[in-house]
N, C-alpha and C positions, 0 to 999 in steps of 0.2 A: 261662314261656318262650313260650308261644303268644300270650299277651297282649302281650308285648313285640314279637314278630315282627309282629303285627297293627298295633300302633301305629306301628312303623317303616314298614310298608307304607303306611299311611295319610298319612305325613308328605309325600311328593311331591305327593299330591293336595292337601293343605292349602296347601302352599307355591305350588302351581301356581294355586289359587283365589285366593290372596293377590295374585298378579300380575295376574290376569284381572279381579278386581272393579273397580279403577278404570276400565278400558276399559268394562266391562259397565255401570257406573253412567253414564258419559258417554253410551254408546249408548242406554241407557234414557231419559235426559233429553232428548237432542237428536233421537233417531230414534223410538223406540217410543212414547213419550208423545205427540208431535205426530201420529203416524200414528193412534193410538187416538182422539185428540181429532178429527181429521179425519173418521174413520169415524163417530163419534157425531154430529157436526155434520150430516152428510149425511142423517141420518134425521129431522131436525127442520125445521120451517119458521122463518123468521127475518124480523124486522122491524128492519133496521139491525143492530144488535149485540144486540138483544133476542131471546132464544130463545122461540120458539112451541111449539105442540103437537107431538107425534110424528106424522110423516106417512109413515113407512115408506119406500117407494121412490119417492115422488112427485118428489123431486128428480132421481133417475136417469131417470125417464120425461121429465122436462122436457129434459135435456140431450141426449136421444136423439130426441126427436119434436117439440119446439117451436122456434120461431124465437127468436134467430138460431142456435142450436146445431145445428139439423138440417142446415144447410149448413156452418157453420164448423167443426164437429167432425170431419166426414170429410175436409174440405179440410186442416185443420191435421194430422190423423193420417197422411194420405197423404204429406204433407211430411216428416214424421219418418221415415216408412219409406223415402223417397227419400234422406234423409240417411244413414240406415243403409246403404242399397245403395251409394251413392256413397262412403262410407268404406270398405266392404268391398272395392270395386272398385279404387279409386284409392289411398286413404290406405294400406291394409294391404298391397296388392300392391307399391306402390312403396317402402314401409317394408321389406318383405321383401327386395326387389331391393337396396336401399342396404345393408341389413345383410349380405347375402351378398357384395356388392362390398367392403365395408369389412373383412370378415372376411378377405379374401385379401391385404390390404395390411398393411404393418408400421408404419413409423415414424409416419405422419400419421394412424393410425387414430383415436386418441383426440381429435385436433383436429377431424376431420370429424364424429365422433360428437357433440361438443360444439356444433358449429355447427347440425347438424340438430335438436338437441335444444332449442336456445335458444328457438325460438318456443313450445315446450310450456311453458316456464317463465314465460311472459308471461300475464297476465290475459286471458282471452277477450274481455272487454269491450273492453279497449284494442286488441286485434287487430282486432275488428269495426270500431271507429272508424277505425283506421288504414287498412284496406282501403277503407272508404267513401271516405276522401280520395283514395287511390291510383286508385280506379275512377271518380272523379267525371268527367262528360263535359265540364266547364267547364275545369278545371285539373288534372285527374288525370294523372299521369305515364304511366299504361299507355296511354291513347288517344294522348297526345302522342308516345310512342315509336313506336307503330304508324304515325302520321302521318309522322314523321321518317324512317322507313326505307321509305317508300313503300307501306305497307300500310293507308293510310287508309280504304280500303273496309271493313276490318275493325273500325274504331273504332265503338264502340257505347255507348249508355247502359246498362251492364251492369245497374245496380241499379234503374234506372227502367222497365225493360221486363219485364213479367210473364212472359215467355217465358225470360228468362235470369236473372231475380233469384234464384231458388231454386238454380240451377246455380252462380251465384257464391257462394252461402253454402256449397254442397257443397265447392267449391274452397277457399274460405277456411278452413272447418273442417278439411278434409284437410291444408292447408298447415301449420296450426298444430300439428295432433296427429301428424303424420307421425313425429315423433321418438320418440313413445312405442312404437308397434309395433317400430320400428327397434332400440330398446334391448332389448326383450324378445327379439326374434328374435336379435339379436346375442349375448345371453346364453345362449340356447338352443343356437345354433351353436357356441359355446365348449365346451358340454358334450358334443358328439359326439365320440366317440373318433376320432383321426386314423387309427388302424390300420384302421378299417372303410372309410374312403374310399380309403386307399392300397392296400388289398387289390383293391378294385373296379378302381382305376386300373391296377394290375398286370394285372388279367384283361382289360383292354382296353376297359373301359366309357368311353364318351365323358363329357365335362363335363355335357351336359345329361341323359344317362342316370343319371349318378351323382346328380344333383340330384333327378331324379324318382323314382328307386327307393330311394334311401338317405336323402338329406338331408332332403326333404320328409316322408317318413313318420315320421322321428325328430322333426321339428318339429310333429307334431300336437298334442301338449299345449299347446305355446306358441300354435299356431294357435286352439285352443279358448279359451284364456284371453284372447287378443286379441279374438276374435269376440264373446264374451260381454260384455267391458268396452266394446267398440265398440257393441253394441246398446244397453246401458244409457246410454251417453253420448248416442247419437243420439236415444233417446226422451226423454231429459231436456234437450235442447238449449234453451237460453235466451238466454246472453249475446250470442253472435254474431248470431243473428236479431234480437234486440232492438236492437243497436247498429246494424245494417244498415237494418232496416226499420221499427223503432219498435215500439211495443206493438200496433199495428194490423196489422202484418205487411205493410206497404206494399211494392211497389204492388199495390193492389186485392186484398189478401190472398195474394199469390203468395208471401210468405215467412213465412206464418203457421205455427206450430207449436203443439203442445199446451200447452207451459209458457206461451206468449204468450196463448193462449186463457184459461188458468187466471187469469193475471195480470189481464187485462182484466176478466174476470168478478168477481174478488175486489175489485179496487181502482178500476176506471174505469167499471164499468157503471151505477152509479146505482140499480141494482135493489135494493128492500128485502130481497129474498131472495137476495142475492148470496152470502152465506156458505154457505148450504145448497147451491146450485148449484156454487160453486167447490169445495167439499168433495167433492161427488160427482164432479166432474171429476178431482180429485186421487186419489180412490180408483180411479176407472177406470184412470187412467194407471198407478198403482202396481201394480194387479192384472195389467195387460197386461205391464208390465215384469218383474214377478215370474214370471208364467206362462211368458213368452217366454225368460227367462233360464234357468229350469228345464228347459224343453223343449230348449233348445240344448245345455245340459250333458248331458241324457240322451242326446240324438242323438250328441253327439261322444264321449261314454263308450262307446257302442255301436261307434262307428267305431274307436275305439282298441282295444277287445276283439277285434274282427274282424281288425285289422291285426297286433297283437301276439299273437293266439291266447290 
């Protein structure tokens, strides 16, 4: 009898593993194996595709202390952080505002959700090339529209000026991905019991006060999820910067990011040791994303515990 009970108890685990194994196999082939390979490559010297002797952390020393990495790495890394800050300030706040506004309307809610989510479904590379045309100082409709409405003084070579190019990428990225936080926040808003907000309204709480004291705290789990995914996406940014500024991060490195630096090092540098250096760059980026995501999750979990007791 005990043996039968034990076997029945093990069946859900075995069935669960049966469903998990295909995903685990794909994850191991396409994520874990390349990650382990990059880690091993970063500890060896290379002559083209020929692996040389073990060199320990020499490749890591190279990317942090030797030209051109000593200048390109901090520059690219700062742009990734700027993309993250811009996404958190603009993309996620506007996405939250749209989600709250759409939550209050009825018949046209699905239509507007679809409209705002459509850019999110388009390839980022296509979006980058599209906005490169729109912002062109020669024939782009953005500058043409500014001139047509009497705001010609604001017409600008947005992607050709190092002072505005990175901000243009921040805007383009936020424009494309604004539908993602909107959908997540919309789903979270749908899960808030109406009785809670109705009770606060009966007690005389204003709309802004209800949002600040009731809605926003209940959205904290969704805010945490969006923040972590935004951080990962910003640190991995490649298609839009590549489409807008090319592999060199034009103009003058103003749109350079970590993924572009890795791409140049691996495929365009012409250095015989490029595999080792690019693998070291990949591992540094992975470690920062991993540690940053874990730190964000811990901080958000602590905030949730303090809020919910």
